[in-house]
N, CA and C atoms as an extended XYZ file, in Angstrom:
228
Properties=species:S:1:pos:R:3:atomname:S:1:resname:S:1:resid:I:1 pbc="F F F"
N        -9.631      -34.446       -1.099 N   UNK     1
C        -8.921      -34.031        0.089 CA  UNK     1
C        -9.798      -33.168        0.978 C   UNK     1
N       -10.916      -32.709        0.503 N   UNK     2
C       -11.796      -31.899        1.346 CA  UNK     2
C       -11.160      -30.583        1.722 C   UNK     2
N       -11.169      -30.290        3.018 N   UNK     3
C       -10.624      -29.024        3.514 CA  UNK     3
C        -9.153      -29.117        3.894 C   UNK     3
N        -8.507      -30.216        3.575 N   UNK     4
C        -7.101      -30.400        3.933 CA  UNK     4
C        -6.209      -29.491        3.100 C   UNK     4
N        -5.002      -29.275        3.587 N   UNK     5
C        -4.014      -28.492        2.850 CA  UNK     5
C        -2.745      -29.306        2.675 C   UNK     5
N        -2.010      -28.998        1.656 N   UNK     6
C        -0.721      -29.638        1.414 CA  UNK     6
C         0.345      -28.595        1.711 C   UNK     6
N         1.255      -28.909        2.620 N   UNK     7
C         2.265      -27.951        3.050 CA  UNK     7
C         3.663      -28.533        2.919 C   UNK     7
N         4.640      -27.638        2.847 N   UNK     8
C         6.041      -28.048        2.865 CA  UNK     8
C         6.478      -28.197        4.321 C   UNK     8
N         7.433      -29.083        4.532 N   UNK     9
C         8.024      -29.180        5.871 CA  UNK     9
C         8.949      -27.973        6.052 C   UNK     9
N         9.268      -27.603        7.283 N   UNK    10
C        10.188      -26.483        7.489 CA  UNK    10
C        11.530      -26.680        6.779 C   UNK    10
N        12.017      -27.920        6.744 N   UNK    11
C        13.298      -28.190        6.085 CA  UNK    11
C        13.190      -27.935        4.579 C   UNK    11
N        12.073      -28.348        3.967 N   UNK    12
C        11.876      -28.111        2.529 CA  UNK    12
C        11.782      -26.620        2.230 C   UNK    12
N        11.069      -25.905        3.077 N   UNK    13
C        10.895      -24.468        2.855 CA  UNK    13
C        12.221      -23.724        2.955 C   UNK    13
N        13.046      -24.095        3.918 N   UNK    14
C        14.336      -23.421        4.098 CA  UNK    14
C        15.365      -23.830        3.062 C   UNK    14
N        15.229      -25.013        2.482 N   UNK    15
C        16.203      -25.505        1.506 CA  UNK    15
C        16.072      -24.834        0.146 C   UNK    15
N        14.887      -24.396       -0.207 N   UNK    16
C        14.658      -23.822       -1.528 CA  UNK    16
C        15.079      -22.370       -1.615 C   UNK    16
N        15.042      -21.829       -2.835 N   UNK    17
C        15.369      -20.410       -3.001 CA  UNK    17
C        14.277      -19.565       -2.358 C   UNK    17
N        14.629      -18.403       -1.974 N   UNK    18
C        13.597      -17.542       -1.404 CA  UNK    18
C        14.171      -16.552       -0.431 C   UNK    18
N        13.433      -16.330        0.592 N   UNK    19
C        13.777      -15.300        1.544 CA  UNK    19
C        12.811      -14.146        1.357 C   UNK    19
N        12.927      -13.187        2.203 N   UNK    20
C        12.047      -12.032        2.109 CA  UNK    20
C        12.485      -11.129        0.960 C   UNK    20
N        11.526      -10.573        0.224 N   UNK    21
C        11.893       -9.668       -0.866 CA  UNK    21
C        12.453       -8.363       -0.305 C   UNK    21
N        13.323       -7.741       -1.059 N   UNK    22
C        13.849       -6.439       -0.661 CA  UNK    22
C        12.767       -5.391       -0.862 C   UNK    22
N        12.654       -4.487        0.099 N   UNK    23
C        11.651       -3.437        0.019 CA  UNK    23
C        12.269       -2.179       -0.579 C   UNK    23
N        11.444       -1.406       -1.234 N   UNK    24
C        11.903       -0.164       -1.848 CA  UNK    24
C        12.192        0.884       -0.773 C   UNK    24
N        12.996        1.880       -1.123 N   UNK    25
C        13.297        2.970       -0.197 CA  UNK    25
C        12.143        3.951       -0.096 C   UNK    25
N        11.334        4.010       -1.155 N   UNK    26
C        10.223        4.966       -1.189 CA  UNK    26
C         9.103        4.408       -2.060 C   UNK    26
N         7.883        4.749       -1.708 N   UNK    27
C         6.708        4.296       -2.453 CA  UNK    27
C         5.894        5.510       -2.871 C   UNK    27
N         5.343        5.462       -4.069 N   UNK    28
C         4.472        6.529       -4.557 CA  UNK    28
C         3.063        5.971       -4.652 C   UNK    28
N         2.139        6.653       -3.997 N   UNK    29
C         0.742        6.243       -3.975 CA  UNK    29
C        -0.071        7.341       -4.643 C   UNK    29
N        -0.909        6.979       -5.593 N   UNK    30
C        -1.785        7.954       -6.247 CA  UNK    30
C        -3.221        7.470       -6.163 C   UNK    30
N        -4.099        8.368       -5.744 N   UNK    31
C        -5.530        8.079       -5.685 CA  UNK    31
C        -6.234        8.912       -6.732 C   UNK    31
N        -7.157        8.303       -7.436 N   UNK    32
C        -8.028        9.027       -8.357 CA  UNK    32
C        -9.429        8.956       -7.763 C   UNK    32
N        -9.898       10.061       -7.228 N   UNK    33
C       -11.192       10.108       -6.557 CA  UNK    33
C       -12.314       10.354       -7.555 C   UNK    33
N       -13.526       10.015       -7.148 N   UNK    34
C       -14.688       10.192       -8.024 CA  UNK    34
C       -15.136       11.648       -8.082 C   UNK    34
N       -14.708       12.457       -7.119 N   UNK    35
C       -15.096       13.868       -7.139 CA  UNK    35
C       -13.918       14.740       -6.708 C   UNK    35
N       -13.926       15.975       -7.164 N   UNK    36
C       -12.866       16.914       -6.809 CA  UNK    36
C       -12.917       17.244       -5.320 C   UNK    36
N       -14.104       17.228       -4.737 N   UNK    37
C       -14.251       17.511       -3.312 CA  UNK    37
C       -13.561       16.475       -2.440 C   UNK    37
N       -13.687       15.211       -2.812 N   UNK    38
C       -13.024       14.141       -2.052 CA  UNK    38
C       -11.501       14.260       -2.198 C   UNK    38
N       -11.044       14.614       -3.389 N   UNK    39
C        -9.605       14.795       -3.610 CA  UNK    39
C        -9.091       15.969       -2.783 C   UNK    39
N        -9.847       17.037       -2.731 N   UNK    40
C        -9.448       18.205       -1.945 CA  UNK    40
C        -9.335       17.840       -0.472 C   UNK    40
N       -10.305       17.106        0.047 N   UNK    41
C       -10.268       16.690        1.452 CA  UNK    41
C        -9.048       15.805        1.726 C   UNK    41
N        -8.756       14.872        0.840 N   UNK    42
C        -7.613       13.973        1.018 CA  UNK    42
C        -6.291       14.725        0.944 C   UNK    42
N        -6.257       15.818        0.196 N   UNK    43
C        -5.005       16.563        0.027 CA  UNK    43
C        -4.558       17.257        1.312 C   UNK    43
N        -5.423       17.316        2.317 N   UNK    44
C        -5.044       17.920        3.593 CA  UNK    44
C        -4.218       16.968        4.455 C   UNK    44
N        -4.121       15.695        4.064 N   UNK    45
C        -3.285       14.756        4.814 CA  UNK    45
C        -1.833       15.237        4.704 C   UNK    45
N        -1.083       15.250        5.815 N   UNK    46
C         0.303       15.738        5.775 CA  UNK    46
C         1.152       14.998        4.736 C   UNK    46
N         1.744       15.757        3.824 N   UNK    47
C         2.601       15.187        2.790 CA  UNK    47
C         1.886       14.884        1.485 C   UNK    47
N         0.552       14.928        1.485 N   UNK    48
C        -0.214       14.653        0.263 CA  UNK    48
C        -0.199       15.881       -0.643 C   UNK    48
N        -0.216       15.653       -1.945 N   UNK    49
C        -0.209       16.747       -2.922 CA  UNK    49
C        -1.255       16.498       -3.989 C   UNK    49
N        -1.901       17.566       -4.423 N   UNK    50
C        -2.839       17.450       -5.540 CA  UNK    50
C        -2.037       17.275       -6.817 C   UNK    50
N        -2.395       16.273       -7.608 N   UNK    51
C        -1.720       16.021       -8.879 CA  UNK    51
C        -2.678       16.240      -10.038 C   UNK    51
N        -3.851       16.708       -9.748 N   UNK    52
C        -4.880       16.948      -10.746 CA  UNK    52
C        -6.169       17.290      -10.025 C   UNK    52
N        -7.214       17.532      -10.777 N   UNK    53
C        -8.486       17.909      -10.158 CA  UNK    53
C        -9.009       16.824       -9.218 C   UNK    53
N        -8.854       15.553       -9.611 N   UNK    54
C        -9.357       14.444       -8.798 CA  UNK    54
C        -8.257       13.490       -8.347 C   UNK    54
N        -6.992       13.871       -8.536 N   UNK    55
C        -5.868       12.979       -8.213 CA  UNK    55
C        -5.034       13.563       -7.073 C   UNK    55
N        -4.714       12.706       -6.106 N   UNK    56
C        -3.861       13.080       -4.978 CA  UNK    56
C        -2.710       12.083       -4.925 C   UNK    56
N        -1.488       12.581       -4.772 N   UNK    57
C        -0.324       11.692       -4.678 CA  UNK    57
C         0.311       11.828       -3.298 C   UNK    57
N         0.981       10.757       -2.900 N   UNK    58
C         1.624       10.724       -1.587 CA  UNK    58
C         2.857        9.836       -1.678 C   UNK    58
N         3.969       10.287       -1.133 N   UNK    59
C         5.204        9.499       -1.095 CA  UNK    59
C         5.408        9.004        0.335 C   UNK    59
N         5.657        7.698        0.456 N   UNK    60
C         5.850        7.081        1.769 CA  UNK    60
C         7.202        6.390        1.822 C   UNK    60
N         7.769        6.329        3.019 N   UNK    61
C         9.065        5.670        3.198 CA  UNK    61
C         8.919        4.237        3.692 C   UNK    61
N         7.708        3.842        4.064 N   UNK    62
C         7.490        2.464        4.522 CA  UNK    62
C         6.083        2.022        4.134 C   UNK    62
N         5.875        0.721        4.139 N   UNK    63
C         4.556        0.173        3.828 CA  UNK    63
C         3.543        0.633        4.871 C   UNK    63
N         3.937        0.664        6.151 N   UNK    64
C         3.018        1.076        7.213 CA  UNK    64
C         2.595        2.530        7.035 C   UNK    64
N         3.521        3.384        6.658 N   UNK    65
C         3.209        4.792        6.409 CA  UNK    65
C         2.234        4.912        5.235 C   UNK    65
N         2.450        4.119        4.209 N   UNK    66
C         1.578        4.110        3.038 CA  UNK    66
C         0.165        3.652        3.416 C   UNK    66
N         0.063        2.586        4.202 N   UNK    67
C        -1.247        2.074        4.601 CA  UNK    67
C        -1.984        3.038        5.523 C   UNK    67
N        -1.245        3.734        6.386 N   UNK    68
C        -1.865        4.726        7.262 CA  UNK    68
C        -2.436        5.872        6.439 C   UNK    68
N        -1.687        6.350        5.461 N   UNK    69
C        -2.170        7.423        4.587 CA  UNK    69
C        -3.404        6.972        3.820 C   UNK    69
N        -3.386        5.764        3.307 N   UNK    70
C        -4.542        5.226        2.578 CA  UNK    70
C        -5.773        5.197        3.468 C   UNK    70
N        -5.597        4.748        4.709 N   UNK    71
C        -6.722        4.655        5.631 CA  UNK    71
C        -7.356        6.026        5.869 C   UNK    71
N        -6.534        7.048        6.103 N   UNK    72
C        -7.077        8.365        6.391 CA  UNK    72
C        -7.603        9.076        5.145 C   UNK    72
N        -6.911        8.923        4.022 N   UNK    73
C        -7.329        9.644        2.819 CA  UNK    73
C        -8.562        9.043        2.164 C   UNK    73
N        -8.781        7.748        2.353 N   UNK    74
C        -9.961        7.120        1.745 CA  UNK    74
C       -11.038        6.815        2.779 C   UNK    74
N       -10.800        7.211        4.028 N   UNK    75
C       -11.760        7.032        5.126 CA  UNK    75
C       -12.159        5.583        5.326 C   UNK    75
N       -11.193        4.683        5.171 N   UNK    76
C       -11.471        3.250        5.391 CA  UNK    76
C       -10.949        2.867        6.757 C   UNK    76
């Protein structure tokens, strides 16, 4: 088939079980950094808490909030 793909028709996709998964009300994110200095810097993000010498935890109410925190705390 080469680079071709096999897809369902819209009718087949809608006929089967599925739908969007339910999202959680809250998410817990924990980072384990390679150094205590990096963990300390990440802990300054609003809402972040030190959970150990190299561990920082953060609770988010949405996936977007979680991804934003990850971006700033890990400098990605």
